N, C-alpha and C positions, 0 to 999 in steps of 0.2 A: 504492500499500500502506499506510495506518494502522494499522498490530499494535501492538496496547500489552499491557506484560505487566505485573500487579502482583500481586506474592507475599510473602513472606518466607520460609525457610529457616534450616538450623543454622549459617549461615553469617552471618546478620542478628539472628536472634534466639537467648534462650535456650531450652531444652529445657522450662521450665515453660511458655513462652509457646507453645511450639510445640503441649504435648500439648493446651494447651487450646484451643489454636485448631483443631485435628484436625474433618475434616467425616466426618459419615457419610455412606453411599451416600446414603441419601433428601437427605441437605442440599445433597449435591451437583447433585444433581438441580434442588431449588428454584433452587439458586443460577444454573444455566443460564437457568434458565426465569423470572428476574428481571430475568437481566444481560439476554436479550434482549428483556426486555420495558422496557428502558431506554432513552434514547432516543438516547444516544452508539452503543449497538453494533446490531448486525447481525450482526454470529454471534459464537461464544464457544465454550471449553470450558474444561475444568478438570486440572491438575497436582494431586492430591496423593496423595503420599506419605509415611513415615514421619517424613522430615525434611525436607518442603517442601510450600508450599499456595500453587499459582498459576493466577490467571486471565487466561487469553488471550482477547482481544477483537479484532474489524476494529473500530474508532470513527470516526467520522467528525471529530469533537474533541476536542484532546488533553485540554485541563484538565479539562472536563466532563465527559470517558472516566476520569481519575483519578481526580476526586471522589466519583463513581460505584462503580466497582467496587471502592474502597475501603470505601467506607457498603456495599455489599453482602458486600466479605468479611467485615466488622467482626461484621455482622448476622446474619449463617449460620454466623459461626463461635462467635458466644455470645462473643468479647470484644468490649469497648468500644473504639468507633473512636477516644478518645483516648491509650486503651491500647496497642492496634494499631499506630497510627501510627507511629510511633518506630522498628519494623522492619519495615516497609515498604520495599521495593525496588519501581523503576517502569524499563522499556525500553521505547524505542519504538522503531517502522521495523525498521532495519537492527541497531540493538544488541539488540532483543527477537528476531532472527534468532537473531543471535552467541550471545546467553543460553543458547535451546534446544538448539542445536546443541551448545554445549557441554556440556551437562544431559546430551543426549542420549550425548555420548562418555565421560560418569563423571566427566571432568573437573571437576565442581562437587560433585560426589557427597563423602559424610563419609568414604567407602574410594576414594580415586583411582584410576579407571579399572573400579570395578565395572560389572557388564552388564547388571545388574536392572534400572536404571531404564530398558531400552527396552522390557521388558514392560510398566511403567507409563505407557510414553508412548504404545503400543500400547492399553492400557487407556483412556487419555483419550482418544485417536481415536477408539474405541471408543462411549464415551460420548456422545461428541458428535456423533456420525454415528447414534446409535440414537435418539438426540432431536431430532433435524433441527438440532441448534446450531451444527454446524461447516458450516460453508459453504465456496466455492472456496478462499479463504485458508486459514483453517482446515488443510483437507483436504491442500491444497500442502504447508504448512510442518511438518503433523508428518510426511506421508509422506516428507519430506525429511528430518525431524530421524532418522525410522527408518534410513533408508539410510546419512545420514551417520554415526551411530554403529557400525552395521554396518563401514563403512569403515573406520573409526578400529579397531576389533577387529584386522581381517583385514589392513591394511595397516601397522602399528606393532607395538610390543611392550608396549601402553596395557597389557596384562593382568597386566605384569610388574609394574605399580606400583601395582598393589591387588590386593583381592581381595574377594568378595561381601562382605556385610556377615556373614554367618554365618561363616565360615572367619575374618575378623579377628575375631570374637566370640570364637570358639572357641579361636584363640590367646592372646586376654587371659586365658582363663580360665587357658589352659595354662602362663602367668606364664613366657615363657620356652622352656617345653618342648618339642619337637618334638610337634604334634597327634595324629599316628598313635601315639607313643609314650605321649602322655598318655593318650587316649583307648581305647587297647587294653582288651578286655574288659570295660570300664562296662558300667553299665543305665544309662540314657535312660528319661526322661520330656518326652515331644514335647504343648504345651499346645497345641490349636488344627489344622486337618488347609487352611488356606488356601494359596496360594502360598509366600511366607515362609515357614510351618511346614512346607510340604513337600519345600522347599529344605534349611533346619534336617534334616529326617530324612534326606533323601538325604547329605547330608551326612556326618551322624552313623554311617549305615551305611559311608558309602566310606572314613572313616578309623577304621573297626575297632572302636565299642561291639558289643557280646555284642547289648545285650536292648533293645530301643527299646517302648517303651508308648506308644499315640498316645489323646490324650483331648481327646473335643469336643463340644459341646453338641447338633451332628446325628452320632448314632449311623453312621447311614450313610455317610456323611464320612470316619468314623475308620477304621472298616472297609474303605474302598476304600483309604486309605494304606498300611494293615498290609499289604493282600495285595500290594499294589505295592511295600512296600520286603523282603517275604519273595520275591518273584519275581524282586529285584533283581539276583541271583548274587552277593552280597557277603557271604550266610552269616551275617547278622541275623537274629535273632527279633524278629519282632514279633507285638503284640497292642493292639486297642482297647479301650480300656477308658470306659465314660460319668464324665461329668465329677463324680459325688459319688464316685467313688472316689479321685479324686486326692489329697484328707489320707492316705490308707492307701498309697499308692502312694509319695508323696514318703520314709516312711520307707524305702525297699526300694533305692532309685534312687541315683547318684551325681551325675547333670547332668539338670538342667530346661531346657529351651529353649521359653519361652512367646511365640508372635504373636497374640493373636485383636483382633475388632471390637471387644470388652467395653470402655463406655465406666468401669465400675469395676474396684476390682483384684478380679483372680482369684485372686493368693495374698498374701495377709497378713502380717503379722510374726509374727502368733501362730500360725499354721497352718506356717510354718516352724520357726519356735520347736519348737512341740510335736511338727514330724516329726524336725528332730534330737534334740531332749532320749529321745524313746522309741526312735530308734533307734540312740543312742550307747550305750543300757541294754540293747540286743539283745532289748527287749521285740517281739514279734509281736504284729498288728493284732490275732486273735483274744485274746491275753493284753488287749491295751489294753483291748478292752469288755469282758472280764470285769472288769478291775481298775476302770474306769468304772461297772460297776453295783452294786460293792461297796458296802455302805451308808461313810459317810463318819466315820470314828472319833470322829472331834469335830466338833460347827456352830461352833467356834470355832477350832481351830487346822487351819490348812493340810495335808493332809495330807504327810505325813515331814517333818514342822519340827516342832523339841520347841518344846514354850509358853514356855523361858526364851529361847530364840533369836527366835524371836516376837517376846520385851518386847524386847528388844537391837534389834533392828530396826524396832519404832516409836520407839524414844526417838531412835535416831539421825533418823529421818524430822522428829521433832520437833524435833531440836537444826537441823536444816536447815531449818528453817522453811517448809516445803513437801513436799510427795508429788511423786519425780521424777513426770516428762513422759516422752509418749511413747518419744522420743529417748532421754533417757536411761534411761528403765525399760528398756532393749533394751542400753545399757549393761557387759555382765555379764560384760568381762574383766576380770580383778581383777590388779594388777603383781604381782611375786612376793614382794612382803614385805606383801603383803594383812595378815596378822593384826598385824605389827606397829605397822601404820596402825590397825589398831583394825574392820577388817573385820565387820561383824555377823555374817556368814554363812563369809565363809572362803573363798568358791566361789575354784576354781582352774581355772576353760578349761570345756570341753567335759561333762568327766567329772563335774564339780557341776551340771550341768543334770538328772540323775536324780533323780527323785522332789522335784522344787522344782517349785510350781506358778508360775502366772503373778503371782500377788499376794508372793508370795517375792520374784520378783523385780524387781517394780516398787518395794519398800521395798530394797533391794538399789541399786535403783539409785539412789537416793537417798546413800546412800553412796559411788555410785561416781561422781555428780556432785561431793559435798566436796569429792573429791579430784581433780579435774580441772583447780583453778587449778597444783597440783602439779605433775599429769603436764605441765600446757606449758610448764614451765620445763624438759621434756628434751626431746629430739628426738627426734621421732616420725613416721613414715611417714604420707600418706593412710588415713584407716579404710578405703578400698575396696584400698587393695595390701597389707595387714598381714601377712595370711594367704599365703603360699607354697604354691604347688600341692598339696606333697603334704601337707599340713598340712590340704587343706580336705575336710569330710564331706560338702557338697553344694556344688555348681557350676551357679548358676543366670545364664541367660542370657537376658536381657530385650528380644525386637525392637519391645515392638509400640509405637504410639503413641496416643492416651496409654496410660502403664504398667501392664503387666499383675501386676509385682511391684513389692509396697509394699517403697520407697526404705530403709526402717528396716532391712531382712535386715541390710545391711550389718555393723552390728554385733553380728553375731549368732557366737559362736565358732564357726568350723567352716565358715563359710558365706561364699564366694565371689561378688558379685554384680555382673556386669556389664552395662549398662543401656546406651540410647540416647544417656545424657548421658556417661557415661566412655568411652563410643566416641568422640564426638565428641574427647573431650580426648586421647584415646589418639592418632587419628589426626592432630592437628595436628602431631603431630611426627611422623609417620612421615615416610622421605624421598622424594622425588619421583624417577621416574625421566625419564633421559634422552629414553625415547620421549614424556612429553608435550609436548615441543616439536613433536614432528611431528604430533602430532594438533590441537595449536594450529594450524601452517602448515592444516593439513588444513580445520580451522574455517572459516580465513578464506579461504580459496579457495571454502568452497562457499557461504559468507554471498555473497559477491560473484556469484556464479554463481547463487544465486538471485532476490536482488537484479537482476539483471539481466533474470533469467526473467520476473519480476513484472512490470517497466516494461518490459518488450516485451510481455506479452501484454496492459497495460494501455492498447497501444495499437494492437492486433489488430484490436479488434472496430470502429475505424476506418477502417481500412484495408480490410476487407471490404466496410465500408460504401463505401469508395470504388470497390473495382472491382464491386460491384453495379450502383452507377450509371453508371458506365460500359459495363456490359453490355447495362443498359436502353438507353444512350444508342445503341448498335450496336444492338438490334433495333426501336427507332425507326426508324432510318436504314435498313435491311433493308426495313421496311416502306416507307418513301416509294419505297424505287427499286422494288419491285416493282408501285408504282400507275403512274410513271414507263415502266418498260419491262417491258408484263406479256407479252413475248415472248418473255423468258428461258426457256427451259426449268430443269428443277429440276436438273441439273451445274453448269451455268453460276450459277446464284441460288446452291447451296452452295458455288462456290470465289470466289465475290465476299463470301457473310458472314465467310465463314475468313478471307478476308486483310483486312476490316474489322477484325478481332476480334486477328489477328496483332498490326496497327500500334497498335489500342488497347493491347495487350499490354504492347508494346515501349516505348512512350510511360511505361507506369505500372510499369512493370520496376525501372527504375535509381530513382525515388524513392520508392518503397515498402521496398528492402531498404534504402537509407539511413535514410530514415527510421527503419526496427526499429533499424536500428545504434546509430543518434544517441538514440533516446527507451531503450534498454537502460545506456545508458552513465549515471551521476549526473548530475542535475538535466536528463534528458530527457521528464522530464512533458507539458513544453510543447508536444511537438511533435505532441501528438496534438491540442491546440487549434490549434495551424499550420496543420495538415493539414485540419480540419475546417473553419476560417476560409476556407483560397484555394479550396478544391473547395464552400463552401458548403454543406455536408452537413449534412443535418437533425438537429437534435441526439438526436430521439426515433426515428430510423431507426438511429443508431448506437447509443441504449440497447436497442431493440429484438432488435439482432444480439447485444451482450453477454449478454441474458433468455435468448433462445435458443441461445447455446452453453453457459452452464451449465446450462440444461436439458438437453440434450444426455444420454442414458443412456453413449455411448463415453465420455464425459467425464467419469465418474464413478467417484470413487477406490473401489477395491475394499480393504477392510481384511487381506484375508488377504494383499493384494499384498505388503505390506511384514512379514512375519510373518516 
């Protein structure tokens, strides 16, 4: 076994790097094709999730394999090799097996013990089988990983050590309150209709939200998910929406969960800012359209803002020496003594959003930026945790990688954003359950068993070739005996043949059983070579047995078997 894994995950790389290195479906296919075309690799598959990218391959040269797989990961992820290299990890042979089994059990997940990774491992195996890039080693490895993961969840309480990423994200949105209590009666929007979005929708229905709207670029998938939610028996009301209606739906809902395969932002800070401002004012989408269609009262003054106030905003911007950047433009929370500090607008949080457009807010951002140094002298909590759950007008959960929601939305008053990065920070402090030790024990046992089975399988073709040679010798001697004793009847000839075969089998039984036992132990790979040398077995014959065994349909792995 020469199994090699090269990858990066939330444990080795910052979210910003993972986000840029994410692989599309086409990129994964091209990556596997190029990996097989590379000289060191004979089979491969890729495990790509929202917080890990790992390339598994059977290689004949370690150093060449590491170099080639690293280069291919960089090439297909779009991140330069010199930038990617510091975040890559490499596991080889038994360590690679140990890593995958740990991943399958949820020990390496952002939320320890979550079971969703099993579906992602199954998808990775299915992709390798579909592209015929997964050979015997990859098939055996991933099938066994699925069984190990299921064993960990059935024999231990690892589920108590963590939850799915969705549940953990909702807990972060609830800010310490029971999720069911926090979610009761809320209206939710789920963007996307894939596996993660479907899990999010089902979880929201289970915890008690009253209404769920599903938006997806493919309308049929959104409609199907909505139908499933209605039929779930949770009592939730569910409808499907086209993506074009998402901005208006944001003004109606309390919770948004987004997980799409989009390469760009699905919700910008401007989208969220507009939704919160219109929603806070109690303005319906119809009224909003009417206002948007109305003529601008002044071509030079933003609607709803006095010209004198605008002049003071401009003066404040000029005094600061620059116009605020995108981040500062969205820093619209003012301190309690805003007027005393000379805020040109005097915004007082969410209520001030009504009637003030983005240009005014950008100018206000300059004033807010000027007060940043003074604010830093005061104790302050992280911007992502400022709002208590009861103060949140719109709660956003972004489970996509790359991200669907602009990270700048967390600066908008009344908005709480939880994304992959903040989940990673929160899970780092999560307590480890005692069952984690039990799972580690299971992983250690299974790694040893898998290694022994692979080493034993390595010698099997040699043993088969030895027995085939012995059978050929028996056949030749029986034929020679027929020439010398032509008067033997069929019964006598059969008895002699059977006797010779029993003698050969008994002579070979103990050595072949013992050599399999020795070969299964660490360092036992040399016994196959010794057996071939002792019995002068033709290497080509052994190789032909290996090829025939690999091509046997009975030995093909059924992807449904590990489902």
